[in-house]
C-alpha positions as CSV (number, residue, x, y, z in Angstrom):
1,X,24.0,-56.0,-96.5
2,X,24.2,-56.9,-100.2
3,X,22.5,-60.3,-100.7
4,X,23.6,-62.4,-103.7
5,X,22.3,-65.8,-104.7
6,X,24.3,-68.2,-106.8
7,X,23.2,-71.3,-108.7
8,X,25.5,-74.2,-109.5
9,X,23.9,-77.0,-111.5
10,X,27.0,-79.0,-111.9
11,X,29.3,-78.5,-108.9
12,X,32.5,-80.4,-108.3
13,X,34.9,-81.4,-105.7
14,X,38.2,-79.8,-106.7
15,X,41.4,-81.7,-106.0
16,X,44.7,-80.0,-106.6
17,X,48.2,-81.4,-106.4
18,X,51.8,-80.5,-107.1
19,X,54.3,-82.9,-108.6
20,X,57.9,-82.6,-109.7
21,X,57.0,-83.8,-113.2
22,X,54.3,-85.6,-115.0
23,X,55.3,-88.9,-116.5
24,X,53.5,-92.0,-117.7
25,X,53.4,-95.4,-115.8
26,X,55.6,-94.2,-112.9
27,X,54.0,-93.5,-109.6
28,X,54.2,-89.7,-109.0
29,X,54.5,-88.5,-105.4
30,X,52.2,-85.5,-104.9
31,X,52.5,-82.7,-102.3
32,X,50.5,-79.7,-101.2
33,X,47.2,-81.5,-101.7
34,X,44.1,-79.4,-101.4
35,X,40.4,-80.3,-101.6
36,X,37.8,-77.6,-102.1
37,X,34.2,-77.2,-103.1
38,X,34.0,-76.0,-106.7
39,X,31.9,-75.3,-109.7
40,X,31.2,-71.8,-111.1
41,X,28.4,-70.6,-108.7
42,X,30.1,-72.1,-105.6
43,X,33.3,-70.4,-106.4
44,X,31.5,-67.1,-107.0
45,X,29.7,-67.6,-103.6
46,X,33.0,-68.2,-101.8
47,X,34.6,-65.1,-103.2
48,X,31.5,-62.9,-102.7
49,X,31.4,-64.0,-99.1
50,X,35.1,-63.1,-98.7
51,X,34.3,-59.6,-100.1
52,X,31.6,-59.0,-97.5
53,X,28.4,-59.9,-99.3
54,X,25.6,-62.0,-97.9
55,X,25.4,-65.2,-99.9
56,X,22.9,-67.9,-100.7
57,X,24.6,-70.7,-102.7
58,X,22.1,-73.0,-104.4
59,X,23.7,-76.2,-105.6
60,X,22.8,-79.7,-106.7
61,X,24.4,-82.5,-104.8
62,X,24.1,-86.3,-104.8
63,X,25.7,-89.7,-104.0
64,X,28.7,-90.4,-101.8
65,X,30.7,-87.5,-103.4
66,X,27.7,-85.2,-102.8
67,X,28.0,-85.8,-99.0
68,X,31.7,-84.9,-99.3
69,X,30.8,-81.7,-101.1
70,X,28.2,-80.8,-98.5
71,X,30.9,-81.2,-95.7
72,X,33.4,-79.1,-97.6
73,X,30.9,-76.3,-98.0
74,X,30.1,-76.3,-94.3
75,X,33.9,-76.0,-93.7
76,X,33.9,-72.8,-95.8
77,X,31.0,-71.3,-94.0
78,X,29.1,-70.3,-97.1
79,X,25.3,-69.9,-96.8
80,X,24.3,-73.0,-98.8
81,X,21.0,-74.5,-99.9
82,X,21.4,-78.1,-101.1
83,X,19.1,-79.4,-103.8
84,X,19.4,-83.2,-103.8
85,X,19.8,-85.3,-106.9
86,X,20.2,-89.0,-107.5
87,X,23.5,-88.9,-109.4
88,X,27.0,-88.6,-108.0
89,X,28.6,-85.2,-107.7
90,X,31.7,-85.0,-110.0
91,X,35.4,-84.7,-109.0
92,X,37.8,-82.6,-111.0
93,X,41.6,-82.4,-110.7
94,X,44.3,-79.8,-111.2
95,X,48.0,-80.9,-111.2
96,X,50.9,-78.4,-111.2
97,X,54.1,-79.8,-112.6
98,X,57.2,-78.0,-111.4
99,X,59.5,-79.0,-114.2
100,X,57.3,-77.3,-116.9
101,X,55.7,-74.8,-114.6
102,X,52.4,-75.7,-116.2
103,X,49.1,-76.6,-114.7
104,X,47.1,-79.5,-116.1
105,X,43.3,-79.7,-115.4
106,X,41.0,-82.7,-115.8
107,X,37.3,-81.8,-115.5
108,X,34.7,-84.5,-115.2
109,X,31.4,-84.4,-117.1
110,X,29.2,-84.9,-114.1
111,X,25.8,-86.6,-113.5
112,X,22.7,-86.6,-115.7
113,X,19.6,-84.8,-114.2
114,X,16.0,-85.9,-114.4
115,X,13.3,-83.4,-115.4
116,X,12.1,-83.3,-111.8
117,X,15.5,-82.4,-110.6
118,X,16.3,-79.5,-113.0
119,X,12.7,-78.2,-112.9
120,X,13.0,-78.0,-109.1
121,X,16.3,-76.1,-109.4
122,X,14.7,-73.7,-111.8
123,X,11.8,-73.0,-109.5
124,X,14.0,-72.6,-106.4
125,X,16.4,-70.2,-108.2
126,X,13.6,-68.2,-109.9
127,X,12.0,-67.7,-106.5
128,X,15.1,-66.4,-104.6
129,X,14.6,-63.5,-102.3
130,X,18.2,-62.3,-102.9
131,X,18.8,-59.0,-104.7
132,X,20.9,-60.5,-107.4
133,X,21.4,-64.0,-108.8
134,X,24.6,-65.4,-110.5
135,X,24.1,-68.5,-112.6
136,X,27.6,-69.9,-113.3
137,X,28.9,-73.1,-114.8
138,X,28.1,-75.8,-117.3
139,X,24.7,-77.5,-117.7
140,X,24.6,-81.2,-116.7
141,X,23.3,-83.8,-119.1
142,X,19.6,-83.9,-119.2
143,X,19.1,-80.2,-118.7
144,X,17.7,-78.3,-121.7
145,X,20.0,-75.8,-123.4
146,X,17.6,-72.9,-122.8
147,X,17.6,-73.4,-119.0
148,X,19.4,-70.2,-118.3
149,X,17.1,-68.3,-120.7
150,X,14.1,-69.6,-118.8
151,X,15.7,-68.5,-115.5
152,X,16.6,-65.1,-116.9
153,X,13.0,-64.4,-118.1
154,X,11.5,-65.4,-114.8
155,X,13.9,-63.3,-112.7
156,X,13.4,-60.3,-115.1
157,X,9.7,-60.5,-114.5
158,X,10.4,-60.1,-110.8
159,X,13.0,-57.4,-111.3
160,X,15.9,-59.5,-110.0
161,X,19.2,-58.8,-112.0
162,X,20.9,-62.0,-113.3
163,X,24.5,-62.5,-114.1
164,X,25.4,-65.4,-116.4
165,X,28.8,-67.1,-116.8
166,X,28.6,-70.2,-118.9
167,X,29.7,-71.4,-122.4
168,X,28.6,-73.0,-125.6
169,X,24.9,-73.5,-126.3
170,X,23.9,-72.8,-122.7
171,X,25.4,-69.3,-123.0
172,X,24.1,-68.8,-126.5
173,X,20.5,-69.8,-125.5
174,X,20.7,-67.7,-122.3
175,X,21.5,-64.6,-124.3
176,X,18.3,-65.2,-126.3
177,X,16.2,-64.3,-123.2
178,X,16.2,-60.8,-124.7
179,X,15.1,-57.4,-123.5
180,X,18.2,-57.1,-121.3
181,X,16.9,-59.8,-119.0
182,X,20.6,-60.6,-118.2
183,X,22.5,-57.8,-116.5
184,X,26.0,-59.2,-117.1
185,X,27.7,-62.0,-119.0
186,X,31.4,-62.8,-118.9
187,X,32.6,-64.8,-121.9
188,X,36.3,-65.6,-122.2
189,X,38.2,-64.8,-125.4
190,X,37.4,-68.3,-126.8
191,X,33.8,-68.2,-125.7
192,X,33.4,-64.8,-127.4
193,X,34.7,-66.3,-130.7
194,X,32.3,-69.2,-130.3
195,X,29.4,-66.8,-129.8
196,X,30.4,-64.7,-132.8
197,X,31.0,-67.8,-135.0
198,X,34.2,-66.3,-136.4
199,X,37.9,-65.9,-135.5
200,X,37.8,-62.3,-134.1
201,X,41.5,-61.9,-134.8
202,X,42.0,-58.4,-133.3
203,X,40.8,-56.3,-130.4
204,X,38.6,-54.2,-132.6
205,X,36.7,-57.2,-133.8
206,X,36.4,-58.6,-130.2
207,X,35.0,-55.2,-129.1
208,X,32.6,-55.0,-132.0
209,X,31.2,-58.5,-131.2
210,X,30.7,-57.6,-127.5
211,X,28.9,-54.4,-128.5
212,X,26.7,-56.4,-130.9
213,X,25.6,-58.7,-128.0
214,X,24.5,-55.7,-125.9
215,X,22.7,-54.0,-128.8
216,X,20.9,-57.2,-129.7
217,X,19.4,-57.2,-126.2
218,X,21.3,-60.3,-125.0
219,X,22.8,-58.6,-121.9
220,X,23.2,-55.1,-120.6
221,X,26.9,-55.5,-120.0
222,X,29.4,-57.9,-121.6
223,X,32.8,-58.3,-120.0
224,X,35.3,-60.2,-122.1
225,X,38.3,-61.6,-120.2
226,X,41.4,-61.9,-122.4
227,X,43.9,-63.5,-120.0
228,X,47.3,-61.7,-120.3
229,X,45.7,-59.2,-122.6
230,X,43.4,-57.8,-119.9
231,X,39.7,-57.4,-120.4
232,X,37.0,-55.5,-122.3
233,X,33.6,-54.2,-121.1
234,X,30.8,-53.3,-123.5
235,X,27.7,-51.4,-122.4
236,X,26.1,-50.6,-125.8
237,X,27.5,-47.0,-125.8
238,X,31.2,-47.7,-125.5
239,X,33.8,-50.4,-124.9
240,X,36.2,-50.0,-122.0
241,X,39.6,-51.7,-121.8
242,X,41.8,-52.6,-118.9
243,X,45.3,-54.1,-119.2
244,X,46.3,-57.1,-117.2
245,X,48.2,-56.4,-114.0
246,X,51.6,-58.2,-114.1
247,X,51.9,-60.7,-111.3
248,X,53.4,-64.1,-110.7
249,X,50.7,-66.6,-111.8
250,X,50.4,-69.8,-109.7
251,X,47.0,-71.1,-110.9
252,X,44.3,-70.0,-113.3
253,X,41.6,-72.0,-111.4
254,X,38.7,-69.7,-110.4
255,X,40.1,-66.5,-111.9
256,X,37.0,-66.0,-114.0
257,X,34.7,-66.8,-111.1
258,X,36.6,-64.4,-108.9
259,X,36.1,-61.7,-111.6
260,X,32.4,-62.4,-111.8
261,X,32.0,-62.4,-108.0
262,X,33.8,-59.0,-107.4
263,X,32.1,-57.3,-110.3
264,X,28.7,-58.5,-109.1
265,X,29.3,-57.4,-105.6
266,X,30.4,-54.0,-106.8
267,X,27.3,-53.6,-109.1
268,X,25.0,-54.8,-106.4
269,X,26.6,-52.3,-104.1
270,X,25.7,-49.4,-106.5
271,X,29.0,-48.8,-108.1
272,X,28.9,-47.8,-111.8
273,X,29.9,-50.4,-114.4
274,X,33.4,-48.9,-115.1
275,X,34.3,-49.1,-111.4
276,X,32.8,-52.5,-111.0
277,X,34.9,-53.6,-114.0
278,X,38.0,-52.5,-112.1
279,X,37.0,-54.6,-109.1
280,X,36.5,-57.6,-111.4
281,X,40.0,-57.3,-112.9
282,X,41.5,-56.9,-109.5
283,X,39.8,-60.0,-108.2
284,X,40.7,-62.1,-111.3
285,X,44.3,-61.0,-110.9
286,X,44.4,-61.8,-107.2
287,X,43.0,-65.3,-108.0
288,X,45.9,-66.3,-110.3
289,X,48.3,-65.4,-107.4
290,X,46.9,-68.2,-105.3
291,X,47.9,-71.9,-105.8
292,X,45.6,-74.7,-106.5
293,X,41.9,-74.0,-106.0
294,X,42.2,-71.4,-103.2
295,X,40.6,-68.5,-105.2
296,X,41.3,-64.9,-104.2
297,X,41.5,-63.3,-100.8
298,X,40.1,-59.9,-99.9
299,X,43.4,-58.4,-98.9
300,X,44.9,-59.4,-102.2
301,X,41.9,-58.0,-104.1
302,X,42.4,-54.7,-102.3
303,X,46.1,-54.6,-103.1
304,X,45.4,-55.3,-106.7
305,X,42.6,-52.7,-106.9
306,X,45.2,-50.1,-106.0
307,X,47.2,-51.1,-109.1
308,X,44.2,-51.2,-111.5
309,X,43.8,-47.8,-113.2
310,X,40.6,-46.3,-114.5
311,X,39.5,-48.1,-117.6
312,X,40.2,-46.4,-121.0
313,X,37.8,-46.2,-123.8
314,X,38.7,-48.7,-126.5
315,X,39.2,-47.0,-129.8
316,X,40.5,-49.9,-131.9
């Protein structure tokens, strides 16, 4: 069985509600409340397990809310390893308003970590006996910006492929691990512009920037998710493109994590990057079909995969 470890330094309890409309002051009656364990790596672990992979989800948890997160993870039957911290695990909220058909998301900052806490997480993740490791999500306060770069270097020395899905300085520093230490990164359109430090106003500029990251040794594969415009995959030799599959979108929560999970499972299973790219797009599409924080389901991924064509070479 494929064994994948995930690391979530800043997990969250994800609350989701539906209301008729958002309005100030007035009490709004919510319905269809859901409560799920969340955070990038935890979401990746949940999806990877649904797709048949063996999963070890490393996560930091503390306080009263940390105990709630632990209980939620047990409910989802994901193979978890809790790394205790002093601070309280954060809570994030998604609200879908029926009158505007829009989703509103409030994401908490989370706790601050001590050096002992983040160094312990680094050592535990770097020593995983899984075949792949996915590091996903933001860095909590107190954690150095080069945390993911340190982790990538240590995993590369052991021959363990790493997938990184983060943003801002954490992503930028992670890419500086060099020498292809990171197998795959998945920036969004906005994150790609942030990395490039310029607008990237057309597809050709986005593709060129993704190729530049690979050629600079930041990662062997760069998958850029473009929302309704599909996705790009750069491997240093070419850039592949896939259009978005038209579906009724119910929630964007976890779409990127689902993409990462499916693409990682496919790569770890020996599929070539172009085919793994198809799996990622199928899972990301399946995720937006589910309401709240439910993520994607295997049967939906398989149905979407049948609708995702072979990727085309991007020519500008």
